[in-house]
N, C-alpha and C positions, 0 to 999 in steps of 0.2 A: 460208589456207595461208601459212606463213612461208617466205620464200626460204631455200633450203638454205645460202646463204652465211652465214646467221646461226647455223648449227649450230656448237656450241662444241668446243674441244679436250677439255674435261672430258667432254662427252657422247661424243665420238668414242673416247676412251680406254676408256670403259666397254663399248663394243660388242665382242662376240665372234663374232657371226654375222650375215651378210647373207642374207636370203631375198628372192628376186626372181622376178617374173613374166617371161615371155619375149616374147610378141607385143606389139609396139609399146612395150615397155619396154626390152628389150635389142635387139630388131630394129627396123629402120627401113624402112617401106614393104615389109615382108615379107622383108627381107634382114638377115642377121647381118653387121654391118660389122666391119672389122678393129679399129677403135677400141673397140667394145663388147666384142668377144671378148678383146682385150688387157686391158680393164678387169677382166673376170672373173679373168684370170690374175694380174693385179697384186694384186687383193683377196686371193686365196688365198695368193700368195707373201708377202704382208705378215703372214700369220699368222691371218687371219680365216677362219672357216668359211663356205662358200658353198653355199646350198641353193637350187635352182630349183623353183618351184611353177608349174604350168601346166595349162591345159585341153587341151593337146596329148596325143596318144595314147600308149599303152604302147609301141608300136613305136618312136616317137621317143625315148622315155625310155631304152630299151635303148641306143640309139646315144649319146645325150647323156651318160649315166652312164659309158660306156666312153671317150668321145672328148673331152669338154669338160673344162676345168679347174674342176670342181665336186665337191662332196663327196657330194651326193645329189640326186635328181630326183623330186619329187612330181608325178605325172601324172594326167590325167583328173580334174582338180579334186579330188584327194584319194583317188581310187579305188585308187591303187597308188603304190609308191615303189621306185625302183631306185638302187642304189649299187654301186660297184666295191670289193669287199672286198680290201684290200691284203694281208691276212694269208693268205687262201686264193688270192688272185689270180684270183678268179672274180666274176662278176656276181651280186649278191644282189637279191631281190625281196620286197616285202611287199605283201599284198593286203588290201583292206577286206572283201571278200566271199569266201565259199567257192565252189568251182567249180559246184556245183549251183545256187546262187543266181544266179551269173553266166549260166548257161545259160538259166534260166527268165526272167531279165530280158531276154535277147537277143530272145526272141520278142515281148515287150511293146514293146521299143524299135523293132523293125521295124514294128509296127502304128502306133505314133505317128509314125514317119517318113513312112509312106504318107499319113497324115492331113494332116500339115503340108505335104507336097509338093502335095497335092491342093487344100488350102484357102488356101494363102498363095502367090500368084503370084510368080514370080521367084526362089524359094528353090531350094536344091540341097543335097544331102548334102555335107558338107565333103569335100574331096579326100583327107583323111587318115582318113576313116571306116573304111576297110578294115583299119587296124591299131589300132582301138580295142577294148578289152575291156569297158569299163564304161558308156560313155555314148553318147548320140546328139548329134552336132554338126551343126547346120544352118547352112549358109553364107548370110549375108545381105549380105556385101560383099567377101569375099576374092577369089573367082573369078567372082562375078556382080555386076552393077550393084547399088548399094545399094537395098534395097527400101523404105526409109523407116521412120520410127519406128513408125508404125501397124502395119506388117507385122511388125516385131520384137516388138511388144507382143502381137500375135496368136499368134506362135510360143510365147511364154512362157505365154500363156493356155491353149493346147492342151496343153502339157506339164504344167502344174500341174493341169489338169482330169483328167489321166491318173494323177495321184498322184506326179509326178516333181518333183524339185528342178530348177529352171531358173535358169541364170545367163547374163547377157549379157556377152560379151567385146567387144573392139574389132572382131571379125570374124565371130564365131559366136554362136549361142545353144546352150549345152550343157545337156543334160538327162540326169538319171540317177535310178534308183531306189536308195534307201538313205540312211542317216543319216550321211553323212560329207561333208567338204569339205576345202579346202586347209588350214584351220587345224587340224582334228582330226587329219589325217595328220601335219602338221608337229609337233604335240604328241607323237605316238607316236614319230616319228623322233628327235626331240631327247631324249626320255626313254630310249629303248631303245638307240640307237646311241651317244649321247654323255653319258648320265646327267645331262641338263639339264632342269630344270622350266621349260618355256617360259612358263607363266603367272607363276611367281614371279620370273622374270628377264626379263620382256618389255621392260624398258627397256634391256636389253643387246643387243637385236636392232634391225636396220634392215630394214624391208620395203619393197621398191621395186615400184611397179605403175603402172597407167595407166587402168583402166576399171572399170565397175560390178562385175564379178565379183571385184575386189580389195577391195571395200568391207568385208567382214568382217575382213580382215587390216589394212586402214587403221584400223578401229575398235579393234582389239585392241592394236596396237603404238604406243606414244606417240611413237616416232621414225620412223614411216612416212614414206616419201618418194614423191611422185608426180613422174614426168617431166612436162614442161610440157604435153603433150597431155592430161593428166588434166583440164585446164580445159575441154576440149570436152564433158565430162560433168557439169559443175557443174549441179545441179538435177535430175540424172537418176540419182543414186546415193545410197545410204543413209548413207555416211560418206565424208569426204574425208581425205587424208593431212595430217599436221601440217605437212609441209614440201613444197616444190615446187622443181624445178630450173629453170634458165633455158632449157636446151635441151630439145628434144622427143626422144622415143624414145631410140635408142641413144646419141645425142649427150648427152642429159641423163643417162643412166645412167653414161656415162664421166665426166661432170662430177662426179656424186655420188661415184663411186669415187675420183677424183683428190683431191677435197677430204677425204674420209674418211681416206684413207691419209696425206695430208699432215698433217692435224690430229693423228692418232695419234702422229706423230713429234715433236710439239711437247711439250717438257717444261718 
């Protein structure tokens, strides 16, 4: 991983969209700092499009799309996307699955949840599970003591044995039924909302993240940036970002934003 200080002005001027994770990328120890929130605002004010992608629930996405300085929010690891339509002055939503499929999946998710809680000591349902539509989030260190790598691996094993996709974030293991992820929904959003081919223009994006569930995005975007705590997962993820910040979590995100905005002003 190359220090983000080596990112060039020419690269920065080519960027038109910043896509970013939330937990431990924008937030620091579970809190959204003033510096990180201001960085989002400055990125957008500088003319960049800002898209948030997260494993957090649909209920959070409703709030974030309405209240944060962002253009859209991809939630539940690609299950849904929320954005505030300025033309209609209403919240808009895109779903990956039809209502009948969501209802059928809910029963299966509940069964897997009970199995995990029974077989993996120390786990709990994520505190935000009540406002999720698509996935099951098992807490392994947010509101419970860290259960250890073996416990996390067992959660993934149970989910995958049930036919689910399982992704490990910095705090939860998220599992869902369906062929979608952060990248697939981001493709749809860029194409249908902005007329941008994400794959053809992938060098015009920055993706910012911190943990194993960001690996597909790190692999896809040549200008992907990890905040410094991504180093905690070296050897535990399928792909690392091309660049890394000096600061951890929200501090690192703010550093990335400041340098990107500054470089874009260089002529």
